[in-house]
C-alpha positions as CSV (number, residue, x, y, z in Angstrom):
1,M,117.6,107.9,91.6
2,K,116.5,105.8,94.5
3,S,113.3,107.8,94.4
4,F,112.6,107.9,90.4
5,L,113.6,103.5,90.9
6,A,110.9,102.9,93.9
7,A,108.5,105.2,91.6
8,I,109.2,102.7,89.2
9,L,108.9,99.7,91.6
10,S,105.4,100.7,92.8
11,L,104.5,101.1,89.3
12,F,104.5,97.3,88.9
13,V,103.8,96.3,92.4
14,P,102.1,98.5,94.7
15,G,103.7,99.3,97.8
16,L,107.3,97.3,96.3
17,G,108.9,100.7,96.2
18,Q,108.0,101.7,99.9
19,L,110.0,98.3,100.6
20,Y,112.4,99.6,98.7
21,K,112.5,102.2,100.7
22,G,112.8,100.4,104.0
23,H,109.2,101.4,104.7
24,F,107.7,98.1,105.8
25,V,104.8,98.8,107.6
26,Q,103.4,101.6,104.7
27,A,104.4,98.6,102.0
28,I,102.4,96.1,103.8
29,I,99.6,99.0,103.4
30,W,99.8,100.2,100.2
31,F,99.9,96.1,98.7
32,L,96.7,95.6,100.6
33,V,94.6,98.5,100.3
34,V,95.3,98.7,96.5
35,G,95.2,95.3,95.8
36,A,91.9,94.7,97.3
37,A,90.6,97.8,95.5
38,Y,91.6,96.1,92.3
39,G,90.2,93.4,94.1
40,L,86.8,95.2,94.4
41,L,87.2,96.4,90.5
42,Y,85.6,92.6,89.6
43,W,82.4,93.0,91.2
44,F,81.8,96.6,91.1
45,I,82.4,99.3,88.7
46,F,84.3,101.9,91.0
47,A,87.5,101.7,88.1
48,L,88.6,105.1,88.9
49,V,89.3,104.4,92.3
50,P,91.4,101.7,92.1
51,I,93.9,104.3,89.8
52,V,93.6,107.1,91.9
53,L,94.9,104.7,94.8
54,H,98.0,103.1,92.3
55,I,98.7,106.6,91.6
56,I,99.1,108.2,94.8
57,C,100.7,105.0,95.5
58,I,103.4,105.7,93.3
59,L,103.7,109.6,93.7
60,Q,104.3,108.6,98.3
61,A,107.2,106.1,97.1
62,Y,108.7,108.3,94.8
63,F,108.5,111.6,97.2
64,M,109.1,109.9,100.8
65,D,112.3,109.7,102.7
66,N,115.0,107.0,102.2
67,E,115.1,105.9,106.4
């Protein structure tokens, strides 16, 4: 259940699932990387990049071990 909740949290805020599971550095990295990718979406038309990064973030939050 904890993995499912972590994935749901990351769905809404990238990195929040990692933070919930106690992986603080990964949470900050995911938040910054996915946030920057969505920010670049404003200037460029690389719409697939932030979506793919966000999905990877969600999957990592689900499958990573608890700390």
